[in-house]
C-alpha positions in Angstrom: 6.7 59.3 5.8 5.5 59.9 2.6 6.6 56.5 1.3 4.9 55.0 4.0 1.4 56.5 3.0 1.6 55.5 -0.3 2.6 51.7 0.5 -0.2 51.6 2.9 -2.4 52.9 0.2 -1.2 50.4 -2.8 -1.5 47.4 0.0 -4.9 48.7 1.0 -6.3 48.6 -2.2 -4.2 45.3 -2.9 -6.1 43.5 0.2 -9.5 45.0 -1.7 -8.6 43.0 -4.7 -8.4 46.5 -6.8 -6.0 46.5 -9.2 -2.8 49.1 -8.9 -0.5 50.0 -11.5 2.1 52.4 -12.3 0.0 55.1 -13.0 -2.7 54.7 -9.9 -1.2 57.4 -7.5 -1.0 59.9 -10.7 -4.5 59.6 -10.9 -5.4 59.7 -6.8 -3.3 63.0 -6.5 -5.5 64.1 -9.7 -9.0 63.3 -7.9 -7.5 64.9 -4.8 -5.6 68.0 -6.2 -3.5 69.7 -4.0 -5.1 68.1 -0.9 -2.7 65.4 -1.2 0.6 67.0 -1.6 -0.9 68.8 0.9 -1.3 66.0 3.6 1.8 64.6 3.1 3.7 67.8 4.2 1.5 68.2 7.2 2.7 64.4 8.2 6.6 65.2 7.4 6.4 68.7 9.5 4.6 66.5 11.9 5.9 63.0 12.0 6.9 62.8 16.0 3.1 63.6 16.8 2.0 61.2 14.5 4.0 58.4 14.6 2.5 56.5 17.4 -1.2 56.5 15.1 0.3 55.6 12.1 -1.3 52.7 11.0 -4.3 51.4 13.6 -3.4 53.5 16.9 -3.2 50.7 19.8 -5.7 52.4 22.8 -3.0 52.4 25.5 -4.9 52.7 28.8 -3.9 56.1 31.0 -1.5 54.2 33.7 0.0 52.0 30.9 1.0 54.9 29.0 2.1 57.1 31.7 4.9 54.1 32.8 5.8 53.9 29.0 6.5 57.5 28.8 8.7 56.6 32.2 10.1 53.5 30.7 11.1 55.9 27.1 12.8 58.4 29.9 14.5 56.3 32.4 15.2 53.4 29.8 16.7 55.5 27.0 16.7 53.5 23.7 13.1 51.5 24.2 11.0 52.1 21.1 8.0 51.3 19.5 9.9 48.0 18.4 10.7 46.5 21.7 7.2 47.3 22.5 5.5 45.4 19.7 8.3 42.4 20.7 6.8 42.1 23.9 3.2 42.8 22.6 3.5 39.7 19.8 5.0 37.4 22.6 2.2 37.7 24.8 -0.4 38.3 22.7 -1.2 41.6 22.5 -1.5 42.3 26.4 -0.3 44.0 29.6 0.3 43.6 33.4 -1.1 45.4 35.7 0.5 45.9 38.7 -0.9 43.6 41.6 1.0 45.6 44.0 2.3 42.8 46.2 2.8 38.7 46.1 -0.3 36.0 46.3 0.2 34.4 49.3 -1.4 31.6 48.5 0.3 31.4 44.5 3.5 31.7 46.9 2.5 28.2 49.1 1.6 26.2 45.8 5.2 27.4 44.4 6.6 26.1 47.4 4.5 22.8 47.6 6.2 22.6 43.9 9.4 23.1 44.9 9.7 20.7 47.9 8.3 17.6 45.2 11.0 18.7 42.7 14.0 18.7 45.7 12.7 15.5 46.7 12.9 14.4 42.8 16.3 15.7 42.3 17.9 15.8 45.9 18.4 19.6 45.7 17.3 22.1 48.4 16.0 24.5 45.8 13.7 27.8 46.4 12.0 30.9 44.7 14.7 32.8 43.1 12.3 35.8 42.1 8.7 36.6 42.7 6.6 39.8 42.6 8.0 42.3 41.2 6.4 46.1 41.0 6.3 48.1 37.8 9.1 50.3 39.7 11.2 47.3 40.4 11.3 45.9 37.0 12.1 49.8 35.6 14.8 49.4 37.8 15.8 45.7 37.0 15.6 46.6 33.0 17.3 49.5 33.1 20.3 48.4 35.1 20.8 45.2 32.7 20.3 47.3 29.7 23.0 49.8 30.9 25.3 47.5 30.0 24.0 45.0 27.3 22.1 47.2 25.1 18.0 47.1 25.5 17.6 44.5 22.7 19.4 42.3 24.1 18.8 42.4 27.5 15.0 41.9 26.2 16.2 38.6 25.1 15.5 37.4 28.7 13.8 40.2 30.6 10.2 42.1 30.1 9.7 45.5 29.7 8.1 47.1 32.4 4.5 46.5 32.3 4.3 43.2 30.5 6.2 40.9 32.9 4.3 38.4 34.6 6.0 39.1 37.9 3.7 42.1 38.3 0.8 39.8 38.6 1.9 38.1 42.3 1.8 34.9 40.8 4.4 34.2 38.9 8.2 33.0 40.0 11.5 31.8 38.8 12.3 28.5 40.4 15.5 26.6 41.1 18.0 28.7 38.8 17.5 31.3 36.4 20.8 29.5 34.4 20.3 27.8 31.6 23.3 25.2 32.1 21.5 24.0 35.7 18.5 22.7 33.3 18.7 19.4 31.7 16.1 17.5 30.1 15.2 15.6 32.9 14.5 18.9 35.1 13.1 20.8 32.1 10.6 18.1 31.5 9.8 17.3 35.2 8.6 21.1 35.9 6.7 21.2 32.8 5.1 18.0 33.2 4.0 18.4 37.3 3.4 22.3 37.2 -0.2 21.9 36.4 -0.5 19.9 40.0 -0.4 23.0 41.2 -2.1 24.9 39.3 1.1 26.5 37.5 2.7 26.1 34.0 5.9 27.2 32.1 5.7 30.2 30.0 8.3 30.0 27.9 8.6 26.3 27.3 10.4 27.6 23.7 12.3 30.4 22.6 9.4 32.5 20.7 10.4 36.3 19.3 13.7 36.2 20.3 12.5 35.3 24.1 14.8 32.5 25.5 13.2 29.7 26.7 12.7 29.9 30.6 12.1 26.0 32.2 12.4 27.9 35.7 9.6 30.1 34.7 6.0 29.0 36.3 2.6 31.2 36.5 -0.6 30.4 37.8 -2.7 29.5 34.9 -5.8 32.0 35.8 -3.1 34.7 35.0 -4.1 37.2 32.3 -3.0 39.8 30.3 -5.2 42.7 29.8 -5.9 42.9 25.8 -5.0 45.9 24.4 -7.0 47.0 21.4 -5.6 48.2 18.1 -1.7 47.0 18.4 -1.7 44.8 15.7 -2.2 47.5 13.4 -0.2 49.8 15.2 2.9 46.7 15.0 2.6 45.5 11.5 3.1 49.0 10.1 7.0 48.2 10.0 7.6 47.5 6.4 8.4 44.2 4.8 10.4 41.7 6.5 13.3 39.8 4.3 11.5 36.6 4.1 8.2 37.5 5.0 6.5 36.2 1.4 8.5 32.8 1.9 6.4 31.9 5.2 8.1 28.8 6.9 5.2 28.7 9.2 2.7 28.7 6.3 5.2 25.9 4.9 5.0 24.0 8.0 1.2 23.6 8.3 0.6 22.6 4.2 3.0 19.6 5.5 1.9 18.9 8.6 -1.9 18.5 7.1 0.0 16.6 3.8 2.1 14.2 6.3 -1.4 13.4 8.7 -3.1 12.6 5.8 -0.6 9.8 4.8 -1.2 7.4 6.6 0.1 4.4 4.8 4.1 5.7 4.8 6.6 6.0 7.4 7.8 9.2 8.4 11.2 8.6 6.7 9.6 7.4 3.6 7.4 10.9 3.2 10.9 12.6 3.9 12.9 10.9 1.6 10.0 11.5 -1.2 10.0 15.1 -0.1 14.3 15.0 -0.9 13.5 13.7 -4.4 10.9 16.3 -5.2 13.2 19.0 -4.1 16.0 17.5 -6.1 17.9 17.3 -2.8 20.2 14.4 -2.5 20.8 12.0 0.6 22.8 9.2 2.1 21.4 6.8 5.2 18.4 8.9 6.7 17.0 6.0 8.9 19.0 2.7 9.2 18.5 3.2 12.8 15.2 4.0 12.8 11.9 6.4 11.7 12.2 9.9 11.9 10.3 11.5 14.5 6.9 12.7 12.9 6.7 16.7 14.3 10.8 17.1 13.0 10.3 15.6 9.4 7.3 18.1 8.7 9.5 21.3 10.3 12.6 20.0 8.2 10.7 19.8 5.1 9.2 23.5 5.8 12.8 24.8 6.7 14.5 22.8 3.7 11.8 23.8 1.0 12.1 27.6 2.7 15.7 27.4 1.9 15.0 26.2 -1.6 12.3 29.0 -2.5 14.6 31.7 -1.3 18.0 30.4 -2.8 17.1 28.0 -5.3 21.0 28.2 -6.5 21.8 26.2 -3.4 22.4 22.3 -3.9 21.7 20.8 -0.6 23.0 17.0 0.6 22.0 15.0 3.7 24.8 12.9 4.4 22.9 11.4 8.0 19.4 11.3 10.2 18.5 8.4 12.3 21.4 6.4 11.4 23.2 3.4 12.4 26.5 5.2 12.9 24.5 8.2 15.7 23.2 4.5 17.4 26.1 4.5 19.7 24.9 8.0 20.8 21.5 6.8 22.1 20.5 10.5 24.3 21.4 12.7 20.6 18.8 13.8 18.4 19.9 11.9 16.0 19.0 8.7 17.5 16.0 10.0 18.0 15.0 10.9 14.7 15.0 14.7 15.5 18.3 15.5 13.7 19.9 16.2 10.0 23.7 16.8 9.1 23.7 18.3 5.5 26.1 20.2 3.2 25.8 22.5 0.7 26.9 24.0 -2.7 28.0 26.1 -3.6 29.2 26.9 -0.6 30.3 31.1 -0.1 29.7 34.1 1.5 26.7 34.8 -0.4 25.3 31.3 -0.1 26.1 31.2 3.5 24.7 34.4 4.5 21.3 33.1 2.8 21.4 29.7 5.0 21.7 31.9 8.0 18.8 33.9 7.2 16.5 30.7 6.3 18.0 29.0 9.4 17.4 32.4 11.9 13.9 32.7 10.6 13.1 29.2 11.3 14.4 29.4 14.8 11.9 32.4 15.4 8.9 30.7 13.4 9.1 27.3 14.7 10.1 27.1 18.3 11.9 24.2 18.7 14.2 24.2 15.4 17.7 24.6 16.2 20.9 24.4 14.2 24.8 24.2 14.9 27.4 25.4 12.0 30.1 22.5 12.3 32.0 24.4 9.7 32.4 27.5 12.2 32.1 25.7 15.5 33.0 21.8 14.6 31.6 19.9 17.7 33.9 17.4 19.7 32.4 14.3 17.3 32.4 16.2 14.0 33.2 14.2 11.4 33.6 17.1 8.8 32.1 20.4 8.0 28.3 20.4 7.9 25.1 22.2 9.2 23.4 19.9 11.7 19.9 20.8 11.9 17.5 19.3 14.6 13.8 19.7 16.3 13.4 19.3 19.8 11.7 22.3 21.8 13.1 20.5 25.0 16.7 20.8 24.3 17.3 24.5 26.2 21.1 24.3 26.0 20.9 23.8 21.8 17.9 26.4 21.2 19.3 29.4 23.3 22.9 28.5 21.9 21.2 28.8 18.2 19.6 32.4 19.4 22.9 33.6 20.7 24.5 32.5 17.2 21.1 34.5 15.4 21.6 37.6 17.6 25.5 37.5 16.8 24.9 37.4 13.1 21.7 40.3 13.2 24.0 42.5 15.3 27.1 41.7 12.9 24.7 42.6 9.8 22.9 45.6 11.6 27.1 47.2 12.0 27.9 46.6 8.4 25.0 48.7 7.6 25.8 51.5 9.1 27.7 53.5 6.5 
């Protein structure tokens, strides 16, 4: 707690543009005399009571606070990080319990399904609709008892934050990712609006898997919670926070939008030259996809920033070899294969860190480690990176790999 307070003082002083040196905290202690140490002693003695108020305390409505008290009691392991994860996913709000399904929304969902079934020759129905707060406690607790809270949260919402509470949200056809090919995924995404719906989780976000089956009425909104950002940001610095791949991606998107004279592949190859990245055939099969090119530049720049000792070589992109597989991301200009040196435990760990952080921050980015998990057509060990927001199988597979890596790191850090 003392370290956190000292860090918070320094952080706010830096934000105000005021100098901070090694004598600053000593001067602060001299200014306040013994009161400074008394404050710190009080915080340490009452840490449990002040934990929720460290930073800017969120103003939880009384009904939500009562629910969260129940959640903490009935679902062991749910903590502040889990609540903050939900708030980051939905933009900082909770979902009141409507009390029942909305009959008009249910009729509209059935109308959408009727057209879906006619299109694909299926007999699909509504898998799940309205869920009360109590229902969600039972649902989440039963899964968390065997999977653990964090793993359960990848595909299930903490009670109080599910759109199903609104009575205007439905899971349709199947909640199994393998049943959703690109055609079905895109059809529902493109036609949901005709019936007043939208697909909430079109891409993986903050560890929540993509859910092409999860539709909600467009008018449904979360009730905002004031002060949640300050509360959720008081957790310390992430390993790659200073190497923000989102900011890097925005920079390259702007640069690419302003470069109207060159193909996407030419821009990408110029980037490779600037960063000392060697490459073979990138575009003999056609131009690279614009969005994919900017994301690849951001990810590889982030890797070079974080691990300058790693040398990267691009072995293929939208090349003639992959033209024989027209449905592949390569043939769509949305994939690159790469190798890196030196390849050892340390550099591999850094590559995984950057790629997993990019998966989290750039929805639609995925990767396959074909050193460890070679695909059927792999010609040798390499990493395959792709950008395709509708490729649910690849995105969810990548998320599982990153979750396994994170769990392994957590276990290895325990003494």
